[in-house]
N, C-alpha and C positions, 0 to 999 in steps of 0.2 A: 591084387597084388601089387607090391612097389616095384616100381622101375630102379636097375640097374644105377643106373644113372643120380636117382635120387637116396638109394641106400651110401651110397659110395658119398654123396657130394654131406649125406647129413654125420658119416666118418668122420670125413676132413673138418666140420663144423668143430666138433665137439671134441679132434686132436686142438684145432687152436685153439679152443674155452680152455679145454684144461691145462696143456702150455702154460696159457695166462692168468689161470689160475694158481699155480705151480710157481712161477718165473718169481714170485715172492712170497713164496709160504717161509714158514722160520723153520721149518727143517731142512730148505737147500742154505741157509746160510753158516758156513763153516765155524763150527765149534771154537776153533782157534781166536774166530772175530765176537763172540760171543762173549768170552771170557773177560770179567772182569768190566763188561759193556751196558751200560745201563740202557743203548739205543747202536742201531747199526746203519749207517749210509749204504744204501745197497748202492744207487748212484746220485751224484752229486758232477751235472754236467752244466758248464756256463759258456757260451758262445757269448761273444764280443765283437761285432760291426763295428769297426769305425771308421763312417763313410768320410767324411770329411777331416775339416776342425771344428764340425761346426756342427752333426750331429754324428752321435752314437747309438747305435742297438744293441741291446743286451736280455737273452732268454738267456734261461734257468730253469730245469729239473732239477726237482730235490727229491730221492728216494728213501724216505728214513721209516725204521723197523723199530720201533720204541718199543723195548720188553717193557720199562717199570714205571712208575710214574716221575721217578726222577731221572727221567729220557724224555720227557716230556718238552723243554726246553729246545731239542734238539732238534723237532723240526723247523722255527726258522722260518715259518710264512708268514711275514711280513715285507710290506713293501709300500716308501714312501713317493710321497707324488704334490710340484708344485706347478709354476707357472712356467719350468722350464722340463720336466719333467711330467712326460704322459706315460699310462700305464696302456700299456695294449692289450694287453691278455691277462687273468693270474683267476686259478682255479686249481679243486684237490681231490683224490680221489682217496676215499679210505676202505683198504684191506682186511676184513682179522686174519687170523694167523692160519689162517689153510688156505690163502688165498682170494676167499671167497667178497667183493666187491660189495661195502653195506651203502656208502654214504658217496653221494659226489657233494661234492659242493661250487659252487657259481659267484663271480664275483657279485655279486647283490645279497650272497648268504657268510661275505665277509664284512667286519665292522670297520664302519668309516668316518677318522674323529681327528681335531684338529691334533695335529703334531704339538701343538703349542699351548699351554694351558692358560690361562690368564692374559691372554694378550690380544686383541683384533685387530693388531695390523699383521700379523702372520695368518690369516683365515687361510689364505690358498696351502697355505704348507701344510699339509693333512698323510694323514697312514691310514695303508689299506691293512686288517689284520686278522689272522683264524684262528677264533675265539672256539677250541674243538673240546669237549667231554668225553672221553673214551666210554665207550661199553664195556669194556676190559682188556686187559693185556695178554700176550704180547696184542700189536695193532700195526699194523704198514698204511702210511699215508705218500701221494705223491703228487708234490708239491708242483705246478708248472707256473713263470709266468716271464712277461715280458714286458720290456720299458723302450721307450725315446727320450733320449734326453738332445737339449744345444749344448748340455757342460761339462766337456769333452777336457775338462779337466781334471774330474774326477773318474778313475778309469779303479773299478772294484781289484784290492789286492784279491789274493789268491791263498786259501786257502788249504793246501787236500784236508790236512785232519785240522779240524777246529777247536778242542775242547780233549777234557780230559773223561773218560769215562766211556769213550764212544770212539768203535770200531766203526771199518773204512773199506766198503769192497771195490768201489769204483770209485775215483777223483777226476775228471776230465776240464780241460780248460782250454777254449780254442779263440782266438785272438785273432780277425782280420784286420788290417790297414796297411791305408795307400804311403808308400815310400816315399813322403817328399815333409812329413807330418813332427819327421824326429822319434818318431817309438822308439822305447829305450824299455831297461828293464834290470830287476837286481833281487838273482835268488836267495834266499836265505838257510841255512839248516839241513842240506837236502843229505849228508851223505851216509845220515842211517834208512834212511828208508827207501822203501823202491817204486823210484819216482825217472819218469823216464823223456825226456825231451823228445816227440815223433816227428816238428815238423822247426825249422827255426830259418829263416828266409825275408828276405825286404820288406815282404806284404802278410805274412803268418809266421806265427806263435803257438805251437800246443804243443801242449801236457800232460801226460797221463799216473796214476797213485793207483797201485792195487793192493789190496789184501794187505789195511796198515791195522795192529793190532791195538787193542784198546789199551789207553794211558793212565795205570795209577797215578793221582796223583799225588806226591809226596810231600810233604813239610817242611816249607824254608825253600821252594824251589823257587826260579826264577817266572816271573810268568813266559805262560805257553805260546808264549806269541818270540818270543827269545830263546825258545827249547824248539819249537815244531815248524816242518817246512812248510815257508809260503814265498812270491813272487807278487815283487812291486812294480808296478807297471805307471810309465806313464809319456809324455809328448812335449816334444820339444817347442812345441806349436800345437795349442789349444782355444779352447773358448770357453768361457764363464759370464755369467751377468750379464751378457749382452754387451761383453767386449774381445775382443781377438788377442791372445797375451802369447809370449813368450816366458820358457822356462829352459835357455842353455847356462847362465847361470845363478849364484844368486844373488847378484848383485841388479842382475836382468832383471830379474822374479823379482825380487821386492821393490824395482822403479818402480815395475809397469803397476806390480798391485797398489802401490801407494798415488800413480798419477791419473789409475782407471777405475779402479775404485773403492779408494779412500777422498777421494778429491771431490770436493763439495758438501761434504757430509758434519762437516765440522761449525757448520755456521750457526751464530748464536744469534736470538733477540736484544736489541740493542738495551730493555733497562735491563738486560742479567747482567751484560758486559758489566753495567753502569753500577750494579748490586756487587758482585765478583768483585771489580776494581777498590770498592769502597770497603770491602770484609778484607781483601788485606791493606791494603792502606799504604804507609810508606816504608812498609817493610821493600829490601831490598834482593837478600838471600835468594835465588831459588829454589832450594831446595824446604827453605821456612816458607814464601809462599805456597808450591807446593801440598807440603804437610795443612794449612789453613782448609786449601780449596780440595786436597781428601778427604776431610775433615767435615765439610758442608754436602761434599757428594755421599758421603756415608749417613748421614740425618737429612736429605732429602731423597734418595733413590731410595730402591728397590732390586732385587734381584729375580729375573724370569729365567726359567730354564728353556732356551732355544741352542739346543746344540749348533757348533758350527758346521755345516752343508746342508740344514735345515735353516729354513728362512734367513735360505745365502749369506751371502760372504758381507756380503757387504752392509754395513753394519747400519742401525736403527739412523734417522736424521739425527742432532745433536738440540735441536727445535723441537722433536715429539718426545725426547728424554727428559729436555728441560719441561715442558707443558706434563706429560703424566706423571711421569716420576719411576718410571721402569721402564727396564729392557736388561738384556744381555751380556753374553760377559762382551760381544764384539761393540754393542751400544755404549754403555755401561766406561767401556772402557774411550772408547769416541769421544763422550759426554766430558770426561775428565780431563781427555787431551784438547779438545776444544775449552774449556773452561781456563788450562794453563796460559793457552794462545791467545786465552784476552788479557795475561799480565804478564806478557814476552816471557814463559818459562819453554820452551822446548822439550819435548818430547816425544817418543815413538809407540808405535802399535807394536806389540806382540805375538807373534804365533808360538806355542808350544803347544807339549801331550801332557795335561794336567789331571794326574793321579797322585795315589800316593809311592803306588808304583811307578820307579821313575823311568820316564822313556823319551830317549832325544831324538831331534828333531833327526832323521839321517843325511848327514852335513853333504855326502856324496853323489847322494841323489837328488837330484834341482826339481820339485813335484811340488805336487799341493797335496801339503800334510797337515798336523795337530787336527787337536780339536777344542781351545781355546785359548782367549787372547787376554794377554793383562800390557802394561801399560809398563813401561823403561825409563824415566829422566837420566838424561847423562852428567855425570857427575866428573868430578875431578877423579876421583877415586876408580869410575868405572858405569855401573848406574845402579841408580835407587827402582825398585820392581812395587808395585802397582798391582794388588790385588784388589780390581775394580769393584765385583758380584759382594766383596765381605763388607757386612755393616760393623762388624767387630776386629777387623785385623788393624794391628796397629801399623802409620806408616810407617812404609817400607820393608813389611816383614815376612818371609813368604812360609813360614812352615813346610811344612811335607809336602801341600797339592803341588807345588810348582819350584820347590829347590833341587838343586844341583843335578841340571839337565841343559841339552843344547838346547837351543832357541834360536827363533828366527827373528830380530829386529829390523822394522822396516821403515828405512831411511827416503830422504826423498833422494838422495844420491844411493839407493839401490838396500837392497837385502842384504844382512850382515849375523853367522852365524857364530853367536854368542853362547857362555857358563851362566848358571845364574846364582845367587849366592849357594854356596857351598858352610853346611852347618858341621865344622870339625866334631870331630866324635868326643874330646872332652869337654867341647861349651854346651854342650848337649847335657847341661849337667840339673839334678833332683837334689837338691841339699835338706836332710830332713833334722831336725831338732827337734826333743821331745822330752818327756818324760812322763811314767808310769808309774802307782803306787800298786802290788799287793796284797793284800790287808789275810790276818790269819786264818779267814775262812775256802782263802784260795779266789780269794772277787778282785778285777783288771777295775783300775779307774786312772783317764792319765786326758793328757794336751800332744797334740802333735805338729810342727807347723815347717810345712814343706813351699822349700822353694827350689818354681822352676824355671829354666832356661832355655835359649836353642831350640830343637826339634820338641821337647819336653814339655814349651810353654805352648805352643798348637795342640797338644794333646790333654793338657790337663785343663785347657782357660777353658774349653766347652763346657767345662760343671759349670760355671758360673750361670750357665742358659737353661742346665735342666729344672726341671719342677721338682718341689719336693720329694715324691714320691720316687720319679729317676737318679735324685740327689742321694736318696734313705741306700736304693737296687744299687747305684754305683758304687757309696761307699761299703757297703757291706760285699761286695762284690772283689771289691779291692782288698777289704781284710777279711777275705777266708779264710783266714787264717782263727780267725777271734770268733769262735762260737761265741752264741748268745746275746755277738752286738747291740749293745745300743748309742746313738748317736746324740751327743749333745747342742752346746751351739758352737755352729760350723761360718768360720768369716772367711768372706775373699778379701785379697787387695791387687784390685788387674792393675800393674806401675806400666802403660801403652810405653810411656816413654823409655823406658830402661828394656821393656821387651820382658819383663820379669812375674810370672802368677802365685801369688801367694795362697795356701789354701794352711788356715791356722780351725783344727779341730778338737772339742773336748770326745770325748770316750769313756765308756764302761762296759761290762762283762762281766755274770756271773756265771763262779765256776772254769776260771781262764785256768785256775794249776789244778793240778789231778789230786785229791788227797787217799792217802791212804796208808794205817795206820798211822804213826809216829814222821812219816813223810810227803812231801809234798815238791809235786814236779811241775815242769811250766816252762814253753820255749822262750829263750833270751829276747831272740828279733820279735819285737809282737809288728814292730811297724810295715816293714821291708823283706817278707820272707819272697825271694825268690823264688815263687810257685810252678816256673815253666817247665811243662809234661813234653820232654824231649820225645818221642817216639822212635823206639827201637827200630829201624826198616832193613830189614837180611835184605842184601843184593839189591840196594839201593843202584840206580840208573842213573841220577840225573845232579847235575850240581847243588854248591846249596846257597844259599844270601844273605849276608847280613847287611839288608840294606839303610841301616842308620845307628850309631855307635855311641854311646854313652859313660856318662858317669855318674852316679850315684855315692853322695858322703852321707851316713848317718853317725848322729850322737845323741846317743839314749844315758839320760836318769832314771837309773832304777832303785828303788825303797821295797829292800823288803820289810816283810811281816815283822814284826819285835815278837820275842821266844823262840827263834827258829835260828837254827846255824848252821850255816853253808856247809852240805856233806862234796857235792860234788860241783866243780865249774869248768864246763867246759874249754879247751886251752885256745890258747890264740892261735889263730889257723890263716895260712898264707898259700896264694896257689897264682904260676903265671906258666901264658902261652903263648903258641899266636892269636889263639882268639882275644882276652884280654888279661885282667887281676881283678885280683879279690883279696882282701884280709882284712879280717874281723880279728878283735883287742878286745879285753874285757879289764876292767881295772875297779881293784878294788879298795874302800872308801871307808872313812868310820860312820860312826853310827847306823850297820847293814844298808849300806848305799853301795850301786854298781855305775858303774862310766861302762855302755858297750859303745862301742866305736864300728865299724864297718863301711868300707867303700869299697864299689864294683863297679869297674871298666870294663867297656863292651868296646873291641873293633869293627866297623863297618868289613864287611870285602867279599869277596868269589872263592869259593875254597869249591875243590873240587868232592866227586862222589866219596870219594876214601877218605876224605878228610872228614865226612860225617859222626863218623863215629866216633873220632877226638872229641869233636863238642860235644854231642852226648853225653858224655863221661864230664867232662870239662863242666857241664852244668848243670849235672847231676851232684857232683860235688861239694858244687853251692847251692844246690836244695837242701842237701842232706845235711852242710855246716849249718846255712842257715835255722833247721829244721833242730839246733844242737839245743840239748833241756839242763835245765840248770835242776838239783835237788838237793830240798833242806828236809833239814830233819829240826824236831820240836822238843827243844830243851827238856 
């Protein structure tokens, strides 16, 4: 007979085990959090302890229930480490839908690989990551990690909600810090979320966010980072790459970065200096000198992807880039700067967020920011910007990766926030001039001359480097309104001097026109139909954004088949509004010929959710008119 004590203990143990299992069962998730969700964050707790200017400990526990395959990316179980960052602990436990433990994952089970491919100079920059293949969905994973670092310049930002289609039960941030390091924070987009600041003293800061429903992604929305709540954190007195630093003002921060991090990195071998001086020759104009050197760097070096914050913020030495012929954005920028110094052309390292989605350095929050580096050369009119990672970009061209955003220029006298090149909407042009012929069987043959400038150059010039099969797929997608498309001769002209890209394309298609009885029907606009499908979104929540505007103009000569007369011709059409302007015109000429003219101008801008339907209708009218058809009758 078992003792009463043993029976009581067994009952207590069973209750505890049952409670642990049921804590993360699928059934315990509130239905409102599962709606529109691919995953639900049950708990995301980050505890940051800043012990001193040179010591920071970060503990994180992330509990995620993955509801389907699309939710796998929300596990987020990886950790970078290098000579300044040590992983103290990393582990995970997997539970099934009923809260039963099915797998323990220790540090040795995480994959360990270089964070930088193609470079031996950054062999100590590595990443541990979990590569888990689930048996079935849903399942829950508890991921724990702890790191220690001497780099207090990078305090992780807090995102209570880290993406779309993700429900959040609870997210917690706790920060502890000394009161003499100038700790600072900046809060964004809190108003529509259940977030409480539970502590805010001169040594502690804590937040908790509870029950945030999953957000649907809506077309043309700004980035989730500009919509969802976040907190930026920083220190006025920090440590980076072995140096104590200050971030009280951008001027002070830039001066420190230049003196402590960049000093000594631009030394070049004497023979390279001699070569560069000979290459430049008697040229006196600083911009023309820079152009010669930029061309030299593009031909000599290749880009290796080493993100800022990985592989250090201190660039590779210019001597190493010179010897090896490769580098990341920091290294190639710094190398170009070193070559320019050799011929007495001043230039500045420039830190920014590189992305097709425009993101500014937060000018009112002095801290380590950015993910990319370019070079700026002072001129009489401002700055010439060099993207040193590209082997193809024209000199001084920014394109859509670094245009129109606040960046930090690092000058000897200090840092300065400056705006990069703004490509005005009406300079982002595509000009089409071409012709096509329809024969008596409805077959199509034509040629088109497309000239792209401004940001449209950036988008179009990539076609030049596609493989033949990729090129064919590109044009078949671009002209998906032409069935049975067959491409003929394609010629490109890349005028880097004037930053103008030209496509000269010959094409044909059988049965472009539909023939029924004695009638022939086909769309007049063959070459530049706006096929943008603007989805109807009922009860839209988010504002919407047109990142870049453009101006398209087309002039197409159309030869109609002999033996047919025009029964119906689409009317001229004009549309004007806050989003832009659109106009088409068809001119009848002799010998069964038409001239079709079209212009479309779209404004960039930020608009409210209530204006979205108006935009959808604006674009719908354009698409409908672009597909307007001509009807011919056989004589």
